[in-house]
LONULO-486906 format. One record per residue (C-alpha): residue number from 1; z, x, y. Coordinates in steps of 0.25 Angstrom, whole numbers. Last residue first. Layout:
N
+-----+-------+-------+-------+
| pos |    c3 |    c1 |    c2 |
+-----+-------+-------+-------+
| NUM |     Z |     X |     Y |
...
+-----+-------+-------+-------+
% end
This chain:
223
+-----+-------+-------+-------+
| pos |    c3 |    c1 |    c2 |
+-----+-------+-------+-------+
| 223 |   150 |   838 |   383 |
| 222 |   144 |   840 |   370 |
| 221 |   140 |   828 |   362 |
| 220 |   144 |   827 |   348 |
| 219 |   132 |   827 |   337 |
| 218 |   133 |   815 |   328 |
| 217 |   137 |   818 |   314 |
| 216 |   126 |   813 |   305 |
| 215 |   131 |   806 |   293 |
| 214 |   122 |   806 |   281 |
| 213 |   120 |   794 |   271 |
| 212 |   114 |   797 |   258 |
| 211 |   107 |   786 |   250 |
| 210 |   110 |   771 |   248 |
| 209 |   112 |   760 |   258 |
| 208 |    97 |   758 |   260 |
| 207 |    96 |   756 |   245 |
| 206 |   103 |   743 |   246 |
| 205 |    92 |   734 |   240 |
| 204 |    97 |   720 |   239 |
| 203 |    88 |   713 |   248 |
| 202 |    91 |   698 |   246 |
| 201 |    79 |   689 |   243 |
| 200 |    80 |   675 |   251 |
| 199 |    82 |   664 |   242 |
| 198 |    95 |   659 |   249 |
| 197 |    88 |   659 |   263 |
| 196 |    93 |   670 |   272 |
| 195 |   104 |   668 |   281 |
| 194 |   101 |   666 |   296 |
| 193 |   103 |   678 |   305 |
| 192 |   101 |   673 |   319 |
| 191 |   103 |   658 |   317 |
| 190 |   114 |   661 |   307 |
| 189 |   122 |   669 |   318 |
| 188 |   120 |   658 |   327 |
| 187 |   126 |   648 |   317 |
| 186 |   137 |   658 |   313 |
| 185 |   141 |   658 |   328 |
| 184 |   142 |   643 |   329 |
| 183 |   150 |   642 |   317 |
| 182 |   160 |   653 |   322 |
| 181 |   161 |   646 |   336 |
| 180 |   163 |   632 |   329 |
| 179 |   174 |   639 |   320 |
| 178 |   181 |   644 |   333 |
| 177 |   181 |   631 |   339 |
| 176 |   187 |   624 |   327 |
| 175 |   198 |   636 |   327 |
| 174 |   201 |   633 |   341 |
| 173 |   202 |   618 |   339 |
| 172 |   212 |   620 |   327 |
| 171 |   220 |   630 |   335 |
| 170 |   221 |   621 |   347 |
| 169 |   227 |   610 |   338 |
| 168 |   236 |   620 |   331 |
| 167 |   242 |   625 |   344 |
| 166 |   245 |   610 |   349 |
| 165 |   252 |   607 |   336 |
| 164 |   259 |   621 |   336 |
| 163 |   265 |   617 |   350 |
| 162 |   275 |   608 |   344 |
| 161 |   273 |   593 |   340 |
| 160 |   275 |   580 |   346 |
| 159 |   267 |   567 |   345 |
| 158 |   262 |   557 |   354 |
| 157 |   257 |   543 |   349 |
| 156 |   245 |   536 |   346 |
| 155 |   241 |   542 |   332 |
| 154 |   244 |   556 |   337 |
| 153 |   244 |   561 |   351 |
| 152 |   250 |   575 |   354 |
| 151 |   261 |   582 |   360 |
| 150 |   263 |   597 |   357 |
| 149 |   276 |   604 |   362 |
| 148 |   280 |   619 |   361 |
| 147 |   288 |   626 |   350 |
| 146 |   297 |   635 |   358 |
| 145 |   300 |   626 |   370 |
| 144 |   300 |   614 |   361 |
| 143 |   311 |   620 |   353 |
| 142 |   318 |   625 |   365 |
| 141 |   318 |   611 |   372 |
| 140 |   318 |   610 |   387 |
| 139 |   307 |   621 |   389 |
| 138 |   295 |   612 |   386 |
| 137 |   281 |   612 |   381 |
| 136 |   268 |   605 |   380 |
| 135 |   255 |   604 |   373 |
| 134 |   249 |   590 |   373 |
| 133 |   239 |   585 |   363 |
| 132 |   229 |   573 |   364 |
| 131 |   220 |   571 |   352 |
| 130 |   207 |   564 |   350 |
| 129 |   202 |   576 |   342 |
| 128 |   189 |   577 |   350 |
| 127 |   195 |   571 |   362 |
| 126 |   206 |   581 |   363 |
| 125 |   215 |   579 |   375 |
| 124 |   224 |   592 |   376 |
| 123 |   236 |   592 |   385 |
| 122 |   241 |   606 |   388 |
| 121 |   254 |   612 |   394 |
| 120 |   263 |   600 |   396 |
| 119 |   278 |   603 |   400 |
| 118 |   289 |   594 |   394 |
| 117 |   302 |   592 |   400 |
| 116 |   299 |   579 |   407 |
| 115 |   292 |   574 |   394 |
| 114 |   305 |   574 |   387 |
| 113 |   311 |   562 |   395 |
| 112 |   319 |   563 |   408 |
| 111 |   332 |   557 |   404 |
| 110 |   332 |   560 |   389 |
| 109 |   327 |   574 |   392 |
| 108 |   338 |   577 |   402 |
| 107 |   348 |   572 |   392 |
| 106 |   343 |   581 |   381 |
| 105 |   343 |   593 |   391 |
| 104 |   358 |   591 |   394 |
| 103 |   362 |   589 |   380 |
| 102 |   356 |   602 |   375 |
| 101 |   343 |   600 |   367 |
| 100 |   342 |   603 |   352 |
|  99 |   344 |   588 |   349 |
|  98 |   330 |   585 |   355 |
|  97 |   331 |   570 |   353 |
|  96 |   336 |   571 |   339 |
|  95 |   327 |   581 |   333 |
|  94 |   318 |   589 |   342 |
|  93 |   307 |   593 |   332 |
|  92 |   307 |   590 |   317 |
|  91 |   319 |   581 |   318 |
|  90 |   310 |   572 |   327 |
|  89 |   317 |   565 |   338 |
|  88 |   314 |   573 |   350 |
|  87 |   301 |   579 |   346 |
|  86 |   295 |   565 |   342 |
|  85 |   301 |   560 |   356 |
|  84 |   293 |   572 |   362 |
|  83 |   280 |   565 |   358 |
|  82 |   283 |   552 |   365 |
|  81 |   288 |   559 |   377 |
|  80 |   277 |   568 |   379 |
|  79 |   266 |   557 |   377 |
|  78 |   274 |   548 |   387 |
|  77 |   273 |   559 |   397 |
|  76 |   259 |   561 |   395 |
|  75 |   255 |   546 |   395 |
|  74 |   260 |   544 |   409 |
|  73 |   248 |   535 |   411 |
|  72 |   240 |   545 |   420 |
|  71 |   241 |   559 |   413 |
|  70 |   242 |   556 |   398 |
|  69 |   235 |   543 |   398 |
|  68 |   225 |   547 |   407 |
|  67 |   222 |   560 |   399 |
|  66 |   220 |   552 |   386 |
|  65 |   211 |   542 |   393 |
|  64 |   203 |   554 |   399 |
|  63 |   201 |   560 |   386 |
|  62 |   197 |   547 |   379 |
|  61 |   187 |   545 |   390 |
|  60 |   181 |   559 |   388 |
|  59 |   182 |   570 |   399 |
|  58 |   169 |   578 |   399 |
|  57 |   165 |   592 |   398 |
|  56 |   171 |   595 |   384 |
|  55 |   163 |   584 |   378 |
|  54 |   169 |   581 |   364 |
|  53 |   182 |   583 |   370 |
|  52 |   194 |   592 |   372 |
|  51 |   201 |   589 |   385 |
|  50 |   212 |   599 |   390 |
|  49 |   224 |   597 |   399 |
|  48 |   231 |   609 |   404 |
|  47 |   245 |   607 |   409 |
|  46 |   250 |   617 |   420 |
|  45 |   265 |   619 |   421 |
|  44 |   274 |   615 |   433 |
|  43 |   286 |   624 |   434 |
|  42 |   298 |   622 |   443 |
|  41 |   306 |   624 |   430 |
|  40 |   316 |   612 |   430 |
|  39 |   307 |   602 |   438 |
|  38 |   294 |   606 |   431 |
|  37 |   300 |   605 |   417 |
|  36 |   307 |   592 |   421 |
|  35 |   294 |   585 |   425 |
|  34 |   286 |   591 |   413 |
|  33 |   280 |   577 |   409 |
|  32 |   278 |   563 |   413 |
|  31 |   265 |   564 |   420 |
|  30 |   258 |   577 |   421 |
|  29 |   256 |   582 |   436 |
|  28 |   268 |   590 |   435 |
|  27 |   263 |   597 |   423 |
|  26 |   252 |   603 |   431 |
|  25 |   237 |   599 |   427 |
|  24 |   226 |   607 |   421 |
|  23 |   213 |   602 |   416 |
|  22 |   204 |   606 |   405 |
|  21 |   191 |   600 |   399 |
|  20 |   185 |   607 |   386 |
|  19 |   176 |   617 |   380 |
|  18 |   182 |   625 |   369 |
|  17 |   186 |   639 |   368 |
|  16 |   199 |   639 |   361 |
|  15 |   209 |   650 |   365 |
|  14 |   219 |   642 |   373 |
|  13 |   217 |   627 |   377 |
|  12 |   202 |   624 |   376 |
|  11 |   194 |   634 |   384 |
|  10 |   180 |   631 |   389 |
|   9 |   185 |   623 |   400 |
|   8 |   179 |   611 |   408 |
|   7 |   188 |   606 |   419 |
|   6 |   197 |   594 |   420 |
|   5 |   202 |   588 |   433 |
|   4 |   216 |   582 |   431 |
|   3 |   219 |   567 |   430 |
|   2 |   227 |   561 |   442 |
|   1 |   241 |   558 |   439 |
+-----+-------+-------+-------+
% end
């Protein structure tokens, strides 16, 4: 497929203010995924692709390479299939090839592959942390429908986790950005109201607070 057009954005994912590049593409344009979902539900969800980089105004060579692998070399479909095998076979997740599925659905998944039932919501290509994360979902498996899907690259392979993995990733970036904002604000405050030198004498006379304080009731205005 042709690579989508990216535009500058000040919003990174949800509540994080962070300059980045963003593009949107329909799932029907993504190679190897969501075919069964689109056919069954007559629904073609939008996928958001986000670049986080050292220069938020440019696409780096690494980001372009990762995007081309996913969208032009069937890497996305392969990534989903590889990650979902971990879900299918791990006792922690799906068990023995999604043992919780009904026989009819299990047969469909075997025939068409799991990627056909997976909808892609967000793809993050993070140059700073050298990570690629995919937020996805599906309705064919109640467990996945409830807990969500995160697919991420790690040590040369694609791994599976639930939505919490993606949420924690975004939360860590949000907290780091808020920390930077607070530090910047404190620097501005210190520039206007610098702390005194350690040897500066301190005025300890509190007599201004002593004495008799009288409260004068304000006169009410008459209509």
